N, C-alpha and C positions, 0 to 999 in steps of 0.2 A: 500566724495569720496567713491565709491564702485566699486568692480570688480566682474564680473560674469563669471562663468566657467561651462561647461557641461562635466561631467565625464561619458563617454559612455563605452568604451571598458572594463576597469577594473571592474566597478560596474556591468555591464551586466553579465560578466563572473562569478563574485562572486555570483550574484543573481541566475543565472542558476544553479550553483553548489549547492547553498543552497537549491533550490527547488528540485533538483534531489536527493540530499543526504537525507537519512532517518536515523534519530538518534532515536533509541528506548530506552527509559529510563523509567522503571516502566510502560511499555505499552503505553507511550505517544509519539506521533509524534512531533518532534521538528524540524521544517524546516522553510524556508523562511527568514533566517537570511541574512541581507545585510550589507555591510561594506564600510567605508571609510578607506583608508590606509593613516595614518598620516605620515608614513615614506616617502611617495612620494607626500606629499601635497605641495602646492605652498609655504606655509610659513614653510618650513622644517628646517629653521635655526633660532636660537635665538642669536642675536648680543648683547653682554654685554657692550662693550665699543670699542672705536676706536679713533685714532688720525691721523692727516694728516700733511705732510710737503713736501718741495721741494727736489727732488733728480734728478740730471742731468737735471734740468730745467723743470721737470714734477711733477705734483702733485701725491703723493702716499699716500694711506691709509694703516695703519696697525691696525687690530682690533682683537677682541677675540669673537669667536662664540662657540656654543655648538657642541659637537660631541658625538658619542655613548660611547666612552671611557673617556669622560670628555671634558673640554674646550680645544680649539685649537686656536693658533695664525694664522692669515692669512694676506697676503699682496695683496692689490688690486690696479691695475693701471687703472684709469678711462678712459684714452685715448685709451688704448688697450682693455679695458673692459674685463680683465682677472684677475684671481687670480694667482699670480706668485709664491707664496710660502705658505706652510702650516707646522706648527710645533705643536706637542702635548705638553700640559702643565702638564704632570705627573699626570693625573687623577683629576686635580682641577675641582671643580664644576662650577667655573666662575671667572670673573675678572671685578670689577667695577673701579679699579684704573689704570690709564694709563697716561703717559706723554712721551715727546720725545725731542730730540735735533737734531742737524744736522746729526748725524750718528746712534744714539741708540734710541730704544724705551724701556721704563721701565714699567713693568706690575706687579701689585700686585694682587694676586689671593686669593680666599677663599676656605676653605675646600679642601686642606690645605692652610694655610696662608704662601705664599712665594713671594719673590721679584725676578723677572726675568729681564734680560737685553738681548735685541735682537739687533744684529748688522745687519742693513739693507744692508749695502754694501757687507758684507761677508756672509750673510745668516746664521748667527751663533747665537744660543740661549744658554744662561747659567743662572744658579741660583746665584744671588748675596747674598741672605740671606734667611734663613728659620726662621719661627717663630712658633715652635712646640707647644708653650703654648697658642697660639691665634688661632682663627677660621677665622678671616677676616683681610685682608688688605683693609682699607676703602679708603685711599687716598694716593697719592704720588706726590711730586713736586721736581723739580730740579733747582738749581741755581749754576752756576759755576761748581765746582767739588763736590758739596754737594747735597745729596738726603735726603728728610725728608719723613717719612712714618707714617701714623696714624693707630694704632691698639688698641685693648682692650684685656686684659688678666684677666680672673676671676673677672670681674667687675672693674678692674683698668685701667684707661685711660693712655696709654703710647705713646709718640712720639719718634720715632727712627731716629737718624741722622747718615748718612753713608758718610764718606769722600772717594770718588772714587779714589783719588790719593794715600792715605796712607792705605786705607782699614779699618780705625778706625771706630768702631761702638759705638755710645753713645746713651743711653736711658734716656729720661727725664720721670721719674716715679713720681707717687704721684700727677699728675695733677688733679686726682679725684679718690676717693676710690670706687666710684660707677659710672662707665661709660665707655666710649670708645671715641677715637679720630676719628670723622667722616670726618673732613676736615682739611687740612694743607695749609700753604702759607708762602712764604718769602715776607717781605715788610720793606723797609727803615732800613735795617740792623738787623731786628728782625725776629723771627719765631713766627707764630701764629697757634694755635690749636683750632679747633672748636669741642666742646664736646657735648655728649648726654649721657644718656637720660634726664639729667637736663641741660638745655642749659648753656654753659659757653664759653667765648672767652678768651683763655689764651695767654698772651704775654710772650715770652721767650727771654731773652738776652743770645745769644750764647757765649758771652765773659765771663760772670760771672756765667752762669748757673742758674740765678735767674728767677723766673716766677711769674705771678700774673694774676688773673681773672679780666679783664677790662670791662666785660659786665655789664652795669648798671642793678640794681635790677629790674627796671620797664620793662626791656626787657627779663628777665630770666624766664618768665612764659611759654616760649616755651619749646619744648622737646629737640631740638638739633640745633646747628649751622651747617647747612647741607652742605654749599658750600661757598668757598672763592675765591677771585681773586684780585691780585694787579694791580691797574690801575692808573698810574701817581703817584700823592701824596696820593691817596685814597686806602684804603683797603675796598673792597666791599664784603659783606657777606649776606647770607640769613638765616632766621629762619624758622623752620618747627615745627608744622604744620600750622602756621599762614600765611606762604608764604610771609612774609615781607622781604624786602631787604633794607639794610642800608649801608652807607659808614662811614668809621672811618679815621680820620686824626691824626696821632700820635703827630704831633707838637702842635696841639691845644687840643688834647684829646677830640675832638668833634665828636659826632655821629649824623648822618643826615638820616632821612627816605627818601629813594629814591622811593620806590614802596610799597604801602600798601597791595597789593594782586597780586602777580605775575601771578597766575593762571587766575584771572578774569580781568587782565589789558588789555586795548585795544591794538590791534596789528596795528602798523603803518608801513609805508614804510621807509626804511633806507635812510638817507641823505648822510652819509659818510661811505662807506664800510670799510674803514680803522679802524673805531671805533666799528665795529660789532664783537661780540664774542658769543660763546656758553656758557650758564650758567645754573643757577638753573632751574630745571624742564625740561631739554633738550630743552629749548627755546633759541632763539637768541635775543641778546640785543644790543642796541646802547647807549654808554655812552658819554655824553657831560660834560667833567670835568669842563669847565669854567662856565657852567650854573648849574652844579650839578644835571643834569637831566639824568635819565635812562628810556629807552623806550624799549618795546618789539617790534620786527620788523618781518615782513613777516609772512607767514603761517609756523611756525616753531615748531609746537607741535609734529610733526612726526619724523624728523631726530634726531639721537642720537649724532651725531658729525658733524662738518661742517668745510669747508675751503673756502677761497675766491679765486675764479678762475677768473683772468683777471678783477677783480672788477665788475663782472656782474652776477656771478652765485654762489649760496650757495649750497653745496652738502653734502651728508652724508648717513647714513644707518638708515632704520627703524629697530625697535626691532625684526621684523620677517624676516630680512635678505634681504631687498630690498635696492639697491643703488638708491638714488634719487638725482635729480638736480632741483633746484628752480631758477627762475628768480627773479629779485629784487622786483617785484610786487606780489610775491607769486605764480606765474604761474608755474605749474609743467612741467618741460622740458623733463625729462627722468626718467624711472625706469628700473632697471635691477636686476633680481634675482641672488643672489650669487651662486645658483645652476647652472644657465646658464653660470656664469663666471668661473666655474670650482671647486667650493667648494663642496665636496661630501655631499649629503643630509644625515643627521643622524636622522631626524624625531624629531618633537617637541610634547611631550605629552601635551594634552590640560589641562588647569588649572581647567576647570569645564564645565559641559554641563547641558542643561535644554531642556525640550521638551513640546510642546503645540500645539495641533491641527495639527498634521502631519508636524510640523516644529521643527527641532532640532537646538538649539542654542549652538554653540561650541566656547568656549573661548580659543584661542591660543594667539599669539601676535596680532592677529586681531580677530574680531568676524566673525565666519563663520556661515551662516544659510543654513542648508541642508534640502531639501525636499526629504524624502525617497520614495515618489511615483514617482516624475518626475526626481529625481537624479540631480536636478538643485541646484547649490551652488552660494551664494553671499558672498562677503568679505567686511568688513568695518573696517578701522583703529579705534583703541580704545585709550583712554588716560589712561594709567596704565594697570595693570593686573586684569582681572575679575576673582576673586577667587571663587565666588559663584553667581549663577543666579537662578531666578524663574520668573514665569509669574503670574500677578494678575491684574484684572481690565483692560484688554486690553493693558497692558504695560509689557515690560521686565524690571525687576529690576536687577541691576548688582552691586555687592559689590566689590570695587576695592582696591588693594594694590598699593601704600602705603597710610597712613593716614586714612584708613578705610572710603572711600567715597562711598556713594550710588548714583547710576545713574538711571535715569528712561527714557526708550526709548519707546514711543508709538508704538504699533505694526503697526499702519497705516502708520507711517513714513517710514517703510521698503518698502512700495509700491510706494514711490516717485521716480522719475527718478534719483535724486541725494540727498543723505543725508550724513551729516558729523557728526558722533557720537562723535567726539572730541569737538564739539561745547559746550560751557559752559552752554547753556540753558538746556542741559540734566543733568547737575550736580545738584543733588537734595539735598544732605545732607552730609556734612563732620562731622562724628560722634563726633570727638574730644575725650575729657576725656582720653587722652594718649593712644588711641586705634590706631592700626596700620594695622594688617593683618586680613581680614575677613576669618573665618573658615567655616561658615555655614549660610544658609538662609532658610526661610520658608515663603511661601506666602499663604494667605487666602483672602476671600472676604472682611474682616474687617481690616486687617493689614499686614505689612511685618515685619518679625523678622530677625535680623542679629546678629550672634555670632562673637566675635572678640578676637584676641590676642593683648596684649598691646605692646607698643613701645619696642625697643631693650633694653634688660637689666632690664625692669620693670616688675612688677607683677600686676595682677588684670585685667582680661578681662572683657567684658561687653556684656549684652544682650540689644540690642537697638530695639525699637519698633516705627514704623511709622504707625500711624492710617490713615484710609481713610479720616478722617476729617482734616488731616494735623498736628494733635498733634504729638509731638515727646517725647519719653521717653528713657532715657539711665540709665540702672541699672548696674553701674560699681562696685558695691559691693555685687552683688547677691551671689557669691561664693568667699569668701575672697582669694585674691592672685591667684586664678585659672583662666585659659583661658576657655572661653565658646566654647566648641568644637562641640556639637551636639544639635539640637533643633527639637522638634515636638510640635504640639498643637492641641487642639480641643475646639473651642469657646474661652471662657475666661481662660481656663486652659492651661498654658504653661509649658512644661517639657524641662529642659535643662540638658545636661551632660557635665562634665568638663574634662579638661586635667590638671593634677597637675603640672603645669609648668607656667612660665612667658613668656615674649617675647624672641626672639632669643638672645642668649648670656647670659641669666639669669641662675643662678644655679638651678638645680632640687630641687623641694620642699621636695621630699621624703615623700609625703602625699598621701593617697588614693584619687582617683577621686570620685566625688559626683554626685548625681542626685537630682535636686531641682524642686519642683512643685511651680509655681507662678500663682496666680490668678490676671488677669488683671483688672477685675471689682473691686475687693476689694483692689488691689494694695498691696498685702502682700504675703509672703512665706507661703505655706501650709505645706510642709514637705521638709526636707533636709536629705538624706540618703546616706550611704556608701554601695554600693552593693558588694564590695570585698576589704578587707584590703590591699591586695597586688597589686591591680589594679590601674594604674596611668592614665587611659584614658577610657572615655565612647565613643566608636567609633560612635554608632548610636542608635537612639531611634525610637520607633513606639508605638502609643496608639490605642488599639482596645478594645471596650467594657469596661470592668472593669479592664483591665490589661494594664500595661506599660511594653513593651519589650525593653531590652537593650543589645547591643552587646559590650562586654568589650574588652580590648586590647589583652587578651590572647585567644580570641575566645569564651569565655564563654557566654552563653545566660542566662540572668537573667529576671525573671518575677516578678514584684512588683504590689501590689494593687494600683489602680489608686487613691483611696480616701485617704488611710492612709500611703502609702509608704512601707508597710510591705512586706517582701519577701514571695513570693508564690512558686517559683520554681527556680532551678539553674541547668543548663546543662553544665558541664565543658568541655565536648567533642564535643560541638556543632560546633566549628570552624567557627562561624559566624563573618563576617566582616562588612556587611551593611544590614540594615533592611528597608523595605518599606511596607506601607499599600496600597493594591490595590484599584482600583476604586470600587470593589465589597466588600470591607471591610475585605479582607483576608490578611495574612501576608506572605511576601516573603523575601528572603535574599540571600546573596552571601557568598560563601566560597572560598577558594583558587582554588577549582577545579570544581565548579558548581554553578548554580542558583537553589535554593531550595524553596519549599513551606512548611510552618511551621504550624502545627496544633495549633490553639489557645486554644485548650482544653487539648490535651495530650502533646503538645510541640514537637512532633516527626517531623522529616524532610523527605520530599520526593523530589527527584531530578526532576527538570523540564527539565534541559538541562545541559550537560557538558560544562564547560567553564574554560579556563586557566587564572587564576589570574584576574577575572573581576573587573573593577574599575569604578568609576563614575556612579553608578547604579541609573537611574532616571526613573520616570513614566510620561508618557503623560497623564495628568489628563482629557483630552478630549476624546482621543481614548482608553485609558487604556493600550496602548502598552508600553513595556519596552525597554530601551536602555542602553547600557553599552560599555565600552572600554575593549577590550581584545587583547593583543599582538599588541598594536599600531593600532588597527582597531576598527571602530564603528560597533557594532552589535545591532540587535533588535529581539524581539520576540513578537508575538501578544497577546493581551488580551485573545483571545479564547483558545490558548494553555495553558496559565497559569490557566485559569478558569477551564479547563477540568481535571486538576490534582486533584484527590480525596485524601485528607489527612486524612479524618475521615470516612472510609467505614462503611456501615451499618452492 
């Protein structure tokens, strides 16, 4: 499914202003900058979670979306097609955990970790509990007057039980000394906690307070028990990253495999709407308990939450803020932007951008393809968040979070009348090896390189290599315990920069970041150096001639010998954030206030153009033009302007 839009008024005005404006910096004309305003984009909301229930005979949704000041709760009525209430959540970054009963909605936020209760009938929001020692509330469930909440504190998995009548708070500690509670559920008088980053399924007896891990050893090779649901006599749960779904029956202590791979499972039409529920992966499922059969139903990879309306429609929200309704055969009945429904647009900063041949690929909650010549835009839903993208061999390679999955989209497919980028045929490689969040990507004619951060609470990122031949290589011990944050390459010579940290929730390592040179042909490390003892991050790398240039976390520019790794120069006041090698073999970079050209001999800087906090600096390898995001807008500057800046005058 794709959507096409023509942005005329705003972009024309910006372009005219850019052409008429003359910015003189070191005698260089910097003009012709065009922009997209992400604050007014179609996908200007990011919906974290939502739930639905009946109120006065009508279906009502309560969800959490992003806002400029943090996450906000909203109430949406599909019949009226309006947002009827909005509440701020004290600056929280987001909320994945949500559940409801007949009157209240319970919301668990992250950064900070807090538990809210919203009274829908009275339009009143209050905080039930704060968890100052934690970062995330991962899951929340309610049964009777009891709430259970999954958190993790300093690597310790903790389940919190709250009695709503008495106000008593009880914490089940020691479930794991290295982990967090990702999922929780009530079932058959017991409480269950799904743990990560080493998968455990803990059964808790609330009467005695005793608990035990019941997950068989042969199932514990996954990273996390990601999701759970009580269904009849069965407890249904999923494992990630294998995407396996199992059922467990306490009376027999029997585990049964229901689905070997939820992501690649065929999608069927539902037979009984009463048995349909939303589950793992934001998919809809139908469970036949008598036959012990679980099926994925309808085209459900896009909605994030759903409700049964008159047994004929499934509805919910896309991650980018569209309300959608599906018929039972997966036919899309209706879409409505939350902006149109009354939720103020706050803008969604893109995850990543890439440029190739006058096409700019922008990863938001959807993939947006923008042509800076015609100003035409196209939108395509994606499966997951594209954290890094590049183009190689007439295809767009996109590295997605979570589970570090590499997707491949042939550029020719974007010329088709209809294309569905969530189709699993584009899913090329789930990297595995406990990798979770892509941080960087590099494309050449011979290979694609992906740098990743490990799973939550774990240490040890990876450099993954996909060769044109189809061969795959995962170097998950290249820099012990560190995340692979930045990558550059020239032929067989690969240069990577690390972040001295593990996955989200892991304690800081307190070690300096490192730069490693790896030779693909010889399959060995050539050098491993520390450019700064107090630096914890190598932000960006570029290789030109005999030098490797590195931007460190404090803005220092470091130059090392390409062959030996020996330090050649260090400029502590450079204030460099990102580096790129131009099509002409020159070095450019960004600071917090400008785009600069850097001499590869004297290492001095010359301003190309002033820019306020430029981010996502990328090069169109075909045209040589540059693109970046500045103050929630997309900007560009031509190769000719960059080339004309003389950094080494005679």
